[in-house]
C-alpha positions as CSV (number, residue, x, y, z in Angstrom):
1,M,-39.7,41.0,11.8
2,A,-37.0,38.0,12.8
3,N,-37.4,34.1,12.7
4,I,-36.2,31.4,14.7
5,A,-35.0,28.9,13.5
6,I,-34.6,25.4,15.4
7,V,-33.0,22.9,13.3
8,W,-32.5,19.2,13.9
9,D,-30.1,16.7,12.6
10,F,-32.8,13.2,12.3
11,D,-30.7,10.3,12.6
12,G,-29.8,9.4,16.4
13,T,-31.0,12.8,17.3
14,L,-35.6,12.4,16.7
15,T,-35.3,8.5,16.7
16,P,-32.9,5.9,17.9
17,H,-32.8,4.1,14.6
18,D,-31.1,4.7,11.7
19,S,-33.2,5.6,8.5
20,T,-31.0,4.5,6.0
21,T,-29.4,1.6,7.2
22,I,-32.9,0.2,7.8
23,A,-34.1,1.2,3.8
24,A,-30.9,-1.0,2.9
25,E,-32.5,-3.8,5.5
26,V,-35.4,-3.5,3.7
27,L,-33.9,-3.2,0.3
28,G,-31.9,-7.3,0.9
29,A,-29.0,-5.2,1.7
30,G,-28.0,-7.5,4.6
31,A,-27.7,-6.4,8.6
32,G,-27.1,-2.9,8.8
33,T,-23.2,-3.8,9.9
34,E,-22.8,-5.8,6.5
35,F,-24.0,-2.7,4.9
36,W,-21.7,-0.2,6.2
37,D,-18.6,-2.7,6.3
38,T,-19.0,-2.8,2.0
39,I,-19.2,0.9,1.9
40,H,-16.3,1.6,4.4
41,K,-14.4,-0.8,2.1
42,L,-15.9,1.2,-1.2
43,K,-14.0,4.1,0.4
44,G,-10.9,2.7,0.8
45,D,-11.2,4.0,4.4
46,G,-9.3,-0.1,5.7
47,D,-6.2,1.1,3.3
48,K,-3.3,1.5,5.6
49,K,-1.1,3.0,3.9
50,L,-2.6,5.9,2.1
51,E,-0.5,8.7,0.0
52,W,-0.8,12.5,-0.5
53,R,-2.7,12.0,-3.7
54,H,-5.0,9.6,-1.6
55,I,-9.0,11.3,-2.2
56,L,-10.7,11.0,0.8
57,A,-14.3,9.9,0.1
58,S,-17.4,11.2,1.5
59,D,-20.4,8.5,2.7
60,A,-23.2,9.7,1.0
61,P,-21.9,9.7,-2.6
62,V,-20.9,6.0,-2.1
63,W,-24.1,4.9,0.0
64,M,-26.3,6.2,-2.2
65,Y,-24.7,4.9,-5.2
66,A,-24.4,1.2,-3.7
67,L,-28.1,1.7,-2.8
68,S,-29.3,2.9,-6.3
69,R,-27.9,-0.5,-7.3
70,I,-29.8,-2.9,-5.0
71,A,-33.0,-1.0,-5.9
72,F,-32.3,-1.4,-9.2
73,A,-31.6,-4.9,-9.7
74,K,-35.1,-5.4,-7.4
75,K,-36.5,-3.2,-10.0
76,V,-38.0,-1.1,-6.8
77,P,-37.9,3.3,-7.3
78,L,-36.4,5.0,-4.6
79,N,-39.4,7.4,-4.3
80,A,-41.3,8.8,-1.8
81,D,-43.8,6.1,-2.7
82,F,-41.6,3.1,-1.8
83,L,-40.1,4.6,1.4
84,G,-43.0,5.6,2.9
85,Q,-44.8,2.1,2.5
86,A,-41.6,0.4,2.9
87,V,-39.3,2.1,5.0
88,K,-41.4,4.5,7.3
89,P,-43.6,2.2,9.4
90,K,-40.1,0.3,10.7
91,I,-38.6,4.0,12.0
92,Q,-39.8,5.0,15.4
93,L,-39.5,8.3,16.7
94,Y,-38.3,9.1,20.4
95,P,-41.4,9.0,22.8
96,N,-43.2,12.6,22.4
97,V,-41.4,14.4,19.7
98,S,-44.0,15.7,17.8
99,N,-46.2,16.9,20.3
100,F,-42.3,18.4,22.3
101,L,-42.3,20.5,18.6
102,R,-45.3,21.1,18.8
103,Q,-45.2,22.7,22.1
104,L,-42.3,24.8,21.1
105,K,-43.5,26.1,17.9
106,L,-46.7,27.2,20.2
107,L,-43.9,29.6,22.3
108,E,-45.1,31.9,19.1
109,D,-47.8,32.2,20.3
110,Q,-46.8,33.5,24.4
111,E,-45.7,36.7,25.5
112,P,-42.9,37.9,25.0
113,L,-42.8,36.2,21.4
114,K,-46.3,36.9,20.6
115,S,-46.2,40.5,21.0
116,T,-43.0,41.2,18.9
117,G,-44.3,39.0,15.8
118,V,-41.9,36.3,16.0
119,K,-42.3,33.1,14.5
120,I,-40.1,29.7,15.6
121,H,-39.7,27.2,12.5
122,H,-38.3,23.7,12.5
123,F,-36.4,22.2,9.8
124,I,-34.5,19.1,9.6
125,V,-31.2,18.7,8.1
126,S,-30.9,15.4,7.9
127,A,-27.1,13.3,6.3
128,G,-30.4,10.5,5.4
129,L,-33.0,10.7,2.4
130,K,-35.3,13.7,2.0
131,D,-38.2,11.7,0.8
132,L,-38.4,9.1,3.8
133,V,-37.3,11.6,6.5
134,G,-40.3,14.0,5.4
135,Q,-42.5,12.2,5.8
136,I,-41.8,10.8,9.3
137,L,-42.9,14.2,11.3
138,P,-46.3,16.2,10.8
139,E,-46.4,18.4,7.6
140,D,-47.8,21.3,9.6
141,L,-44.7,20.9,12.1
142,I,-41.6,21.4,9.6
143,T,-40.9,24.4,7.4
144,W,-38.3,22.3,5.3
145,T,-36.2,19.0,5.4
146,F,-32.8,18.9,3.9
147,G,-31.7,15.6,3.2
148,C,-30.2,12.9,0.4
149,R,-32.2,12.7,-2.6
150,Y,-32.8,10.2,-5.9
151,R,-34.6,10.9,-9.0
152,V,-36.3,8.0,-10.8
153,N,-36.2,7.5,-14.3
154,A,-37.2,4.7,-16.5
155,Y,-34.0,2.9,-17.6
156,D,-33.9,2.7,-21.0
157,G,-37.6,4.1,-21.3
158,K,-39.3,1.0,-19.7
159,P,-41.3,2.1,-16.6
160,E,-41.0,-1.8,-15.3
161,Q,-37.2,-0.9,-14.9
162,P,-36.9,2.0,-12.8
163,E,-33.7,3.7,-12.0
164,S,-32.6,5.7,-9.2
165,I,-29.8,8.2,-9.9
166,P,-28.8,10.3,-7.2
167,V,-28.8,14.1,-7.7
168,F,-28.3,15.3,-3.8
169,C,-26.0,13.9,-1.3
170,M,-26.1,15.9,1.9
171,D,-22.4,15.5,4.2
172,E,-20.8,17.6,6.5
173,T,-20.0,20.3,4.5
174,M,-23.7,20.6,3.4
175,K,-25.6,21.0,6.4
176,T,-23.4,23.8,6.9
177,R,-24.6,25.1,3.8
178,S,-28.4,24.4,4.2
179,L,-27.8,26.8,7.0
180,F,-27.4,29.6,5.0
181,E,-30.1,28.6,3.0
182,I,-32.3,28.8,6.3
183,S,-30.7,32.3,6.9
184,K,-31.1,34.0,4.2
185,G,-34.4,32.3,3.3
186,S,-33.4,30.3,0.2
187,F,-34.1,27.0,1.2
188,S,-37.4,27.1,-0.6
189,E,-36.3,25.4,-4.4
190,E,-38.3,28.5,-6.3
191,K,-36.0,31.1,-4.7
192,N,-32.6,29.2,-4.1
193,S,-30.5,31.9,-4.3
194,V,-27.9,30.5,-1.6
195,N,-25.2,32.3,-3.0
196,R,-26.6,36.0,-3.1
197,R,-25.0,38.1,-0.7
198,V,-27.7,38.7,2.0
199,P,-26.7,41.7,4.7
200,V,-27.1,40.7,8.5
201,E,-30.6,42.6,9.1
202,E,-32.5,41.4,5.8
203,R,-32.0,37.7,7.1
204,W,-34.9,35.8,7.2
205,V,-33.4,34.4,10.1
206,P,-30.3,35.8,11.9
207,F,-27.7,33.1,13.4
208,E,-28.2,34.5,16.9
209,N,-31.8,33.1,16.4
210,M,-31.2,29.9,15.1
211,I,-30.5,26.6,17.2
212,Y,-28.6,23.4,16.0
213,I,-30.0,20.2,17.8
214,G,-27.8,17.2,16.9
215,D,-25.9,13.9,17.9
216,G,-22.9,13.0,15.7
217,D,-19.6,13.9,14.0
218,T,-21.2,14.8,11.2
219,D,-22.9,17.8,13.2
220,V,-20.0,19.3,14.9
221,P,-19.5,21.6,11.7
222,S,-22.9,23.0,11.9
223,L,-23.1,23.4,15.7
224,S,-19.3,25.6,15.3
225,L,-20.8,27.2,12.7
226,V,-24.0,28.5,14.8
227,R,-22.0,28.5,17.9
228,S,-19.5,31.1,16.5
229,Q,-22.3,33.4,15.0
230,G,-24.1,33.3,18.4
231,G,-26.6,30.9,17.8
232,L,-27.3,28.0,20.1
233,G,-25.8,24.2,19.8
234,I,-27.2,21.6,21.3
235,A,-25.9,17.7,21.4
236,V,-28.2,14.9,22.2
237,Y,-27.7,11.4,23.1
238,N,-29.8,8.4,23.2
239,P,-30.2,7.7,27.4
240,D,-30.6,3.7,26.4
241,A,-27.3,3.0,25.3
242,P,-24.6,1.7,26.6
243,K,-23.0,4.0,29.3
244,A,-19.7,3.5,27.6
245,K,-20.7,4.0,23.9
246,I,-22.1,7.7,25.3
247,N,-19.3,8.7,26.7
248,E,-16.9,7.3,23.5
249,K,-19.7,9.4,21.2
250,L,-19.5,12.7,23.4
251,K,-16.2,12.6,25.1
252,H,-14.9,15.1,22.3
253,M,-17.8,17.3,22.1
254,R,-17.0,17.5,25.8
255,L,-13.5,18.4,25.5
256,D,-13.6,20.6,22.9
257,K,-16.9,22.2,24.1
258,R,-18.4,21.6,20.9
259,A,-21.8,22.7,22.0
260,D,-23.7,25.0,25.2
261,L,-25.3,21.9,26.5
262,I,-25.2,18.3,26.2
263,T,-28.5,16.2,27.0
264,P,-30.1,13.0,27.0
265,A,-32.5,12.7,23.7
266,V,-35.7,13.5,26.5
267,F,-38.3,14.7,24.9
268,N,-41.2,16.0,27.8
269,E,-41.7,19.6,29.1
270,K,-39.8,18.3,32.3
271,G,-37.2,16.6,30.7
272,E,-33.3,19.1,30.8
273,L,-33.6,19.8,26.7
274,F,-37.2,21.5,27.4
275,D,-35.8,23.2,30.1
276,Y,-32.7,24.8,28.7
277,L,-34.9,25.9,25.8
278,V,-37.8,27.5,27.3
279,A,-37.4,27.5,31.3
280,R,-34.0,29.3,31.6
281,E,-35.7,31.6,28.6
282,E,-32.7,30.7,26.3
283,L,-35.0,30.4,23.3
284,P,-33.8,33.7,21.4
285,S,-36.5,36.4,21.5
286,H,-34.4,39.2,18.6
């Protein structure tokens, strides 16, 4: 029996914070705006005259490299232990997020899903650091977390000088790849075979049983992919942000009809998001 996958972006979706910005600040890279200004300059975003040979750089490889150099200078490993101890306490979820995800998960024990044997799975697909994001939500709620990753080695054989090497960079394209990994059930490292052809009827999660929920431009390709394949795409926004900022951020999603629903990031059973997923029975039950 097929599963249901609810796929969440993280920064701006489940938390009002940007986890990468906080990690940079903890490492002493200056305020968040300073760090990202530097990254955009390294990318060449400020170039006024771009020739046809110019290659547009992705954010992730540049910021991951920059962050690794800062960590190297401070002799800090960008591993789960450091991120969990130094960065995790500074990141707060939106109110009631964990309970909200748990309530959705419990729907599999209620009709009509109970009699079909369908299981509900939460996934995180984040452009932030997997070793950080994966520690913030309860382990029993999340089936798998996708995100940027470092491998930490002892530089020149010296344990006191750890070097964090970027080994996986998540961007818009890799987010859509992650959705195919979820659909095929190839997300775990033990059975990672995303390029293997899997007939639709044998998919671990058919796309029509997938819901993607995100907040920004990097989520647009994933929203479009899921919706084009019969699933649901939902965009959320920080209800406490300035109204002008909200309108600017979401106007293209509204104009281009990028999402089935655009709603505040309010995680309670009386909110529009819960109502859309459950009370209106929009949650797939194939």
